[in-house]
Structure formats: C-alpha cells, structure tokens
C-alpha positions in Angstrom: 68.4 158.1 45.0 71.3 160.5 45.5 71.7 159.4 49.0 72.0 155.8 47.9 75.0 156.9 45.8 76.7 159.1 48.2 80.3 159.3 47.6 81.5 157.6 50.9 79.5 154.5 50.2 80.7 154.5 46.4 84.3 154.7 47.5 83.9 151.9 49.9 82.7 149.6 47.2 85.3 150.7 44.7 88.1 150.7 47.2 87.3 147.1 48.3 87.0 145.8 44.8 90.0 147.6 43.7 92.2 146.0 46.4 90.8 142.4 45.5 91.4 143.0 41.6 94.8 144.5 41.9 95.9 141.8 44.2 94.7 139.1 41.8 97.6 139.9 39.4 99.8 138.1 42.1 100.6 134.5 41.7 97.7 132.6 43.6 98.2 129.7 45.9 95.8 126.8 46.6 92.9 128.2 48.7 92.8 127.7 52.4 91.2 124.4 53.3 90.7 124.7 57.1 91.4 121.5 59.2 89.0 122.7 61.7 86.0 120.5 61.6 82.7 122.2 61.2 80.7 122.5 64.4 78.4 119.3 64.7 75.8 119.4 61.9 76.3 122.9 61.1 77.8 122.5 57.6 80.3 125.1 56.7 80.9 126.4 53.2 82.3 123.3 51.6 85.3 124.2 49.4 86.9 121.6 47.2 90.0 119.9 48.9 92.9 121.1 46.8 95.4 119.2 49.0 96.6 122.1 50.9 95.6 123.7 54.2 96.7 126.5 56.3 100.3 126.5 57.6 100.0 126.6 61.3 102.3 129.0 63.0 101.8 128.1 66.7 103.6 124.9 68.0 104.1 123.4 71.4 105.8 120.3 70.9 105.1 118.7 74.4 101.3 119.4 73.8 101.6 118.1 70.2 103.1 114.9 71.3 99.7 114.4 73.3 97.6 115.4 70.2 97.0 118.8 71.7 97.0 121.6 69.1 96.7 125.4 69.3 95.7 127.4 66.3 93.6 130.4 65.5 92.8 133.3 63.1 92.4 137.1 62.9 89.4 138.6 61.3 89.4 142.4 60.5 86.7 144.2 58.6 85.0 147.3 57.6 81.6 148.1 56.2 79.0 150.9 55.9 75.4 151.7 55.0 74.2 154.1 52.4 72.3 156.2 55.1 75.5 157.3 57.0 73.9 155.8 60.1 76.5 154.7 63.0 74.8 151.3 63.1 74.0 149.0 60.2 70.5 148.2 61.5 69.8 144.9 63.0 73.0 143.6 61.3 75.2 142.1 64.1 78.8 141.4 64.1 79.8 143.8 61.3 77.3 146.3 63.0 79.4 149.5 63.1 79.4 151.7 60.0 82.7 153.3 58.7 84.5 151.9 61.6 87.2 149.2 61.2 86.4 146.2 63.4 88.8 143.6 64.7 85.8 141.2 64.8 87.8 138.1 66.0 91.2 137.4 67.4 90.5 133.8 68.0 92.5 131.1 69.5 91.6 127.4 69.9 93.3 124.7 72.0 92.0 121.3 71.4 92.6 117.5 71.5 90.1 115.9 69.0 88.4 112.7 70.6 88.7 109.7 67.9 86.8 106.7 69.2 87.2 104.6 66.0 89.8 102.4 67.6 88.2 102.3 71.0 87.9 104.7 73.8 89.4 108.1 73.6 89.0 111.5 75.0 89.1 115.0 73.8 89.0 118.7 75.2 88.5 122.0 73.6 88.8 125.7 74.8 88.0 128.8 72.5 88.9 132.3 73.4 87.5 135.2 71.4 88.6 138.9 71.7 87.2 141.6 69.6 84.1 143.2 68.4 82.0 139.9 68.0 82.6 138.7 71.6 79.6 140.6 72.9 77.3 138.3 70.8 78.7 135.1 72.0 78.2 135.6 75.8 76.4 133.2 78.2 74.6 134.2 81.3 76.7 133.7 84.5 79.8 133.1 82.6 81.1 135.9 80.3 77.7 137.8 80.6 76.2 139.0 83.9 73.5 137.0 85.7 70.0 137.8 85.0 68.9 138.0 88.6 70.5 141.5 89.4 69.9 143.0 86.2 66.7 141.7 84.5 68.1 141.9 81.0 69.6 139.0 79.4 73.4 138.7 78.0 75.0 142.0 79.1 78.8 141.3 78.4 80.8 141.1 81.8 84.3 140.8 80.1 84.2 143.9 78.2 87.0 146.6 77.9 85.0 149.1 76.0 81.8 149.6 74.0 83.3 147.8 71.1 85.9 145.3 72.5 85.7 142.6 74.9 86.6 139.0 75.6 84.5 135.8 75.6 84.9 132.0 75.9 82.3 130.6 73.7 83.6 127.1 74.1 84.9 125.1 77.0 84.0 121.3 76.9 85.4 117.8 77.2 84.5 114.7 74.9 84.5 111.0 75.7 84.4 108.7 72.4 83.8 105.1 71.9 83.5 103.7 68.4 80.5 105.6 67.1 79.3 107.3 70.2 80.6 110.6 71.5 79.5 112.4 74.8 80.2 116.0 75.2 80.1 117.9 78.5 80.5 121.7 79.0 79.9 124.9 77.1 79.8 124.5 73.4 78.4 126.1 70.2 74.8 125.5 69.1 74.2 122.7 66.6 71.2 124.5 64.8 71.4 126.3 61.5 73.9 126.5 58.7 76.1 129.6 59.6 78.4 129.8 62.7 80.4 132.2 65.0 84.0 131.2 63.8 84.9 133.5 60.8 86.5 130.4 59.0 83.3 128.4 59.1 81.4 131.0 56.9 81.4 132.4 53.4 80.0 135.9 54.0 81.3 138.6 56.3 77.6 139.6 57.6 75.3 137.0 59.0 71.7 136.1 58.1 68.9 137.1 60.5 68.3 133.3 61.1 71.6 133.0 62.7 71.7 136.4 64.5 68.6 135.7 66.5 69.0 132.0 67.4 71.0 130.6 70.3 74.7 130.7 69.8 75.9 128.7 72.7 74.4 125.9 75.1 75.9 124.4 78.3 75.2 120.9 79.4 75.6 117.4 77.9 75.2 116.4 74.2 75.5 112.9 73.0 75.9 111.9 69.4 75.6 108.5 67.7 76.4 107.3 64.2 74.7 103.9 63.7 75.6 104.0 59.9 77.9 106.0 57.7 75.0 108.3 56.6 73.3 108.8 59.8 74.2 110.8 63.1 71.7 111.4 66.0 72.2 114.0 68.6 70.5 114.2 71.9 71.2 116.2 75.2 70.1 118.3 78.0 71.3 122.0 78.4 70.6 125.0 80.6 68.9 126.8 77.6 69.9 129.6 75.2 73.1 131.2 75.8 73.1 130.4 79.5 76.0 128.9 81.6 74.4 128.3 84.9 72.2 131.1 85.8 68.7 130.0 87.1 65.2 131.3 86.7 64.8 134.5 88.9 62.3 133.2 91.5 63.0 135.9 94.0 64.3 139.4 94.0 63.4 142.6 92.0 63.0 140.7 88.8 61.4 137.5 90.1 59.2 136.0 87.3 55.5 136.8 87.7 54.1 133.4 86.8 55.8 131.0 89.4 52.9 128.6 88.9 53.8 127.7 85.3 54.9 124.1 84.7 58.6 123.8 85.5 58.9 127.6 86.1 62.0 127.1 88.3 63.8 125.0 85.9 65.8 126.2 82.9 66.6 122.6 81.6 66.2 122.5 77.8 66.3 119.6 75.3 68.8 119.7 72.5 68.8 117.1 69.7 68.6 116.3 66.1 69.2 113.9 63.1 71.5 114.3 60.3 71.3 112.3 57.1 73.9 112.1 54.4 73.5 110.4 51.0 75.9 107.5 50.0 77.7 109.7 47.4 78.2 112.5 50.0 76.8 115.2 47.8 73.5 115.7 49.9 73.1 116.2 53.6 69.8 116.9 55.6 69.9 118.1 59.2 66.9 118.7 61.4 67.6 120.0 64.9 65.7 121.4 67.7 65.8 122.8 71.2 63.0 123.4 73.6 62.7 124.4 77.2 61.6 127.1 79.5 63.0 130.7 79.0 62.6 134.0 80.6 60.9 136.7 78.6 60.7 140.3 79.9 57.4 141.9 79.9 58.8 145.1 78.3 62.1 146.8 77.6 61.9 148.1 81.2 63.1 145.3 83.5 61.5 146.8 86.6 58.1 145.4 85.1 59.3 142.0 86.1 59.3 139.0 83.8 57.5 135.8 82.5 58.6 132.3 81.9 57.4 130.2 79.2 58.4 127.5 76.8 60.6 128.6 73.9 61.1 126.1 71.0 63.2 126.3 67.8 63.3 123.8 65.0 65.9 124.3 62.2 66.1 122.4 58.9 69.2 122.7 56.7 69.4 120.8 53.3 72.8 120.8 51.4 73.2 119.7 47.9 76.4 119.6 45.8 74.6 120.0 42.4 77.8 119.9 40.3 81.5 119.9 41.1 81.3 123.9 41.1 77.9 124.6 42.4 76.5 124.1 45.9 72.8 124.8 47.0 71.8 125.2 50.7 68.3 125.7 52.0 67.4 126.5 55.6 64.1 126.8 57.3 63.7 127.9 61.0 60.4 127.9 63.1 60.2 129.2 66.6 57.8 130.3 69.2 57.8 131.6 72.8 54.8 131.1 75.3 53.9 133.8 77.8 55.7 136.5 75.5 53.1 139.0 76.3 52.8 140.3 72.8 49.6 141.2 70.9 48.5 138.3 68.4 50.2 138.7 64.8 47.8 136.4 63.2 44.1 135.5 63.4 43.7 132.6 65.8 47.1 132.8 67.2 47.3 132.0 70.9 47.3 135.2 73.0 50.6 136.1 74.4 52.6 133.7 72.2 55.3 135.1 69.9 56.4 133.3 66.6 59.2 133.8 64.3 60.3 131.9 61.2 62.6 132.1 58.1 63.6 130.8 54.8 67.3 131.2 53.6 68.7 130.2 50.1 72.4 130.1 49.4 74.1 129.4 46.0 77.8 128.9 45.9 79.8 128.8 42.7 83.5 128.1 42.1 85.1 130.4 39.4 88.6 129.2 40.0 90.4 127.4 42.8 91.3 130.8 44.2 88.0 132.6 43.5 84.5 131.7 44.7 81.2 133.5 44.5 77.9 133.3 46.5 74.5 134.7 46.8 72.2 134.5 49.9 68.4 135.4 50.0 66.5 135.3 53.1 63.0 136.0 54.2 62.7 136.3 58.0 59.3 137.0 59.8 59.2 138.5 63.4 55.4 137.9 63.6 55.0 139.8 66.9 58.0 142.1 67.0 59.6 139.8 69.6 63.0 138.7 68.6 64.5 141.3 66.6 66.1 144.4 68.3 68.7 147.0 67.3 71.4 147.8 67.8 72.2 144.7 69.9 75.5 146.3 70.9 73.9 149.0 72.9 71.6 146.4 74.4 74.6 144.1 75.5 76.4 146.9 77.3 75.8 148.4 80.7 75.1 152.3 80.7 72.9 152.2 77.6 69.4 152.0 79.1 66.9 152.3 76.2 69.4 153.1 73.6 68.1 150.5 71.3 64.7 149.7 70.0 62.7 146.7 69.2 59.1 145.6 68.3 59.8 145.2 64.6 56.8 143.3 63.8 56.8 142.5 60.1 58.9 140.9 57.4 62.7 141.2 56.9 64.3 140.5 53.5 68.0 140.5 52.8 69.8 139.7 49.6 73.7 139.3 49.7 76.3 138.9 46.9 79.8 138.0 48.1 83.2 136.9 46.9 85.9 134.9 48.5 89.6 135.2 47.3 92.3 133.0 48.6 95.6 134.5 47.7 97.5 132.1 49.9 96.8 129.0 52.1 96.4 131.2 55.2 94.8 134.4 53.8 91.2 135.0 52.7 89.4 138.2 51.5 85.6 138.5 51.5 83.9 141.5 49.9 80.2 141.8 49.7 77.2 143.8 48.8 73.9 143.6 50.6 70.5 145.0 50.5 68.0 144.9 53.4 64.3 145.9 53.4 61.5 145.6 55.9 57.7 145.6 55.7 56.0 146.4 59.0 52.6 145.0 60.0 51.3 148.4 60.4 52.1 152.1 60.6 52.6 152.0 64.3 55.8 149.5 64.0 59.3 151.3 64.3 61.7 151.1 61.3 64.9 149.3 61.8 67.2 151.3 59.5 68.5 155.0 59.2 70.2 157.5 61.2 68.1 157.8 64.4 68.5 154.0 65.3 70.1 153.6 68.7 70.6 157.4 69.2 67.8 157.9 71.8 65.6 156.3 74.2 63.9 153.5 72.2 64.4 155.3 69.1 63.8 153.5 65.8 65.2 154.4 62.5 63.5 156.4 59.6 64.2 154.1 56.7 62.5 150.8 55.4 65.8 149.5 53.9 69.5 150.0 53.4 72.3 149.1 51.0 75.6 147.9 52.8 78.9 147.3 51.4 81.7 145.5 53.3 84.9 143.4 53.2 87.0 141.5 55.8 90.1 139.8 55.9 91.0 136.4 57.6 94.2 135.2 58.4 94.7 131.8 59.8 97.7 131.0 62.1 
C-alpha cells in the first residue's frame, strides 16, 4: 500500500484539486456551451443551456458571409499512475505518466448544411496537432499504407514519438429537407465518447471508445422521417482506413485469398436513433460490418488473414431530473479468422470476441460545477483487441516494444469534475482505478513499470490508480 500512496502521486492529486478549489473563489461565469454539434448519434455530455456560449476568437468576414466558420480549442493535460511507470497501461490519449501533454490543438473550418428550407450544402475540415493525433489516423491518409508495413495505423505525419499531425475529418454534405448525404472522411457514429475534447466529460476515455473505430471514409446518409427518428446508412472502406486496399500481393499478402470478398474492404455503416417526445430519452443502435485484415501474430512477416469484423453499439441516454443524467452503453464485436485460441466453450475456432458495458452518471452541482462517475466492464475474450502502449505500436522504430494478448476482463472506475470559470475555459480533474483479471496465469499483465520497455514485455501489476487533470480553452 505504501507504493499506492507515494508522494509524487499524492502531490499530483492535491495539486490538481488545489488549483481548482483556489480558482473557485473567482467570480464564475456561465459554463461553456459549445455551438459545435455532437458527431452524428454520438451524444456528448449534455449540459444545460445557460444562454451563453464560447466567444469565438477567429473571424474571417468573407468566409462568414458565406456561412463558413473557423473555430477550435486547445487541450493540455497531465496525469500519472501510482507505479511510476512511463505509460498508463492501455489508457490511450492521456497515456504518458508525469509528462505534460498538449493533447489537442484542434482547428475546424466548416459550413453546416441546413436542408430545412430546401437544397443546401456543407463542408468540414478538421486538423489536429498534438499527442492525440496518433490515435485518429487512417491507412493511406495520415497513416502509412498496410501493404509495405504489415501493421495497421502507423502514423505518417508525426514529428516525434509524442507529437504529430492528423486530419480526422474532411467531408462534404448535401442536404434536402430531412435527408443528408455525407461524402468523405468522417468520425465514427458508434458509441458515446468521441475524439474532440469538447465533446467529452472525462479527460481519459473508456476502453469501449479506445478500441473501436475512430474514423471512416466513404458515404453516409441520414434521414429523419419524424421528429424523434433518424436513420443512418452508408458504405465505407472499413475501420480507420482511407483508401488502402486488402494486401493481395507482396510480402504481407493475405493467406486466405479464397475467403468471400477477400479483395474488398467495403463495409456497411448504419443505425437508428430514437428520441422521446419530451427530449429526455434517446436510444441509438449503430453498427459496422465488413472484411478486415488481421495479422496472424505481432510479427508481420507471418503474413495476415482477412475475415469479417462486426461491431454493434447501443447507447441509451436518460435525463432523469434537471440535474441528473444517466447514460448506458453496450458494445458487442467479433472478428473471424483472427487465429486466436477459443476463449469460451463452443466458440468458433479462430474467432475473436470482445464486448463491454459502460454506465455514466452526470450531476450538476451548480451552473459552474458538474460531477460524474463512469463504471466500465470490458472483456477481451481472446486477447485480440487490446494492446499497450499503443503509442509505441503506432510508431516506426518500435518493433515489439508493446505487448498484447490480454485475454480477460478489464474494469475501470472513474470520478471526475468539470469546472467552467468562463465561457471559453474548462478544467477536468479526475481519479481513476483500473484492474484486470486474466483468463489464466499465462496471460501478460497490462499495468506496471515493465510495460512497453522491452520486446513484447508486459507489465507486472493487475491494476493501477491514476490521477490527472486537463484544461480546455475554446477559441
């Protein structure tokens, strides 16, 4: 227990809370209410509208005359685990311990399509610089093609191991009345949490978000036949993929070219969103399904297989009272031809499965202070989808300096506060505890100092305490 309370970790918690409590003596303004719409069906933390939004600091009059606006935000944070390990286990985004991170310097230029009065068009481009950029890349765009490397999503616009550039969205919209057609590169519509910092309550992310697709490229249509119904349907090039095709030739060619549709990476993306007449409840069920490449092992020279990968995400949001909001998310996913050992009796050989359950409770203390708790259970049934540290895996020159195969159960419990001293400024301190129960003694551990320090080296701990805080300023 002495290690759990080492002085560096204690000082981090005390310092973060001291900053927030000392600053609370200042005269608080109405909290920031972003005028950036949540990404599709993904419901961001829904604060009450206090009639005041961030003051936008970037103005281009000639563009604004054409309803084209530019805005953004800066997110800077720091956090650490109680073991003194350089990486915070499988936690992404806020992954580096005791290292301040410029997570996001994010700039958006967009024209929103409004088809309520007839035909209209829209366009949007997002540019992300910071330590979060490595996790939003797409094959053949801001990540290298799979063909010459054999490993997915190695960032290509990076400047160092920690900082790089990404363009997670670049799309156009065509709208007419209740129909919208989107073409290009855009964020996923699955799940509750999202990449943009202003769309989340917590600094860190749940496993369900971290190990699901961040972006898609292709076509997505939406139709709202009624006020409380929105239907989504489209075709994409698959998980985090811009235009890279299946490797049918070369050193890393797939080993099962006879698999149905092996040469195609076309995937379906769609779902439905239902909202109650009083706007207090919302249910979103979304899915993606298509062929994806899976490496036989962490050594890409072994070649790869292709098989169907599907994910179904269900998110239910309920504003229980004026101050209390409950959100529940359930994800179920599987990958065929994953070349993994069966994790359950009767499971199809070679198939990987992972699923999760996440609960959120949000509470408004005052107009300037909100609190929340998140409890998640995430099972990587076959040790297929979770690996750590992902920053090493997303970099060239780090062969084997990560590990995976965490077959077992992940739990995480997170407590957080949001404080809005001005319209444009937000502080987000949080405390988090993660723990892991492996399927058997041969499974590597995902926490502790050895993680990511050697060839395929796992950690030496079953769990970790984490404390962190970030600041988000909108401009």
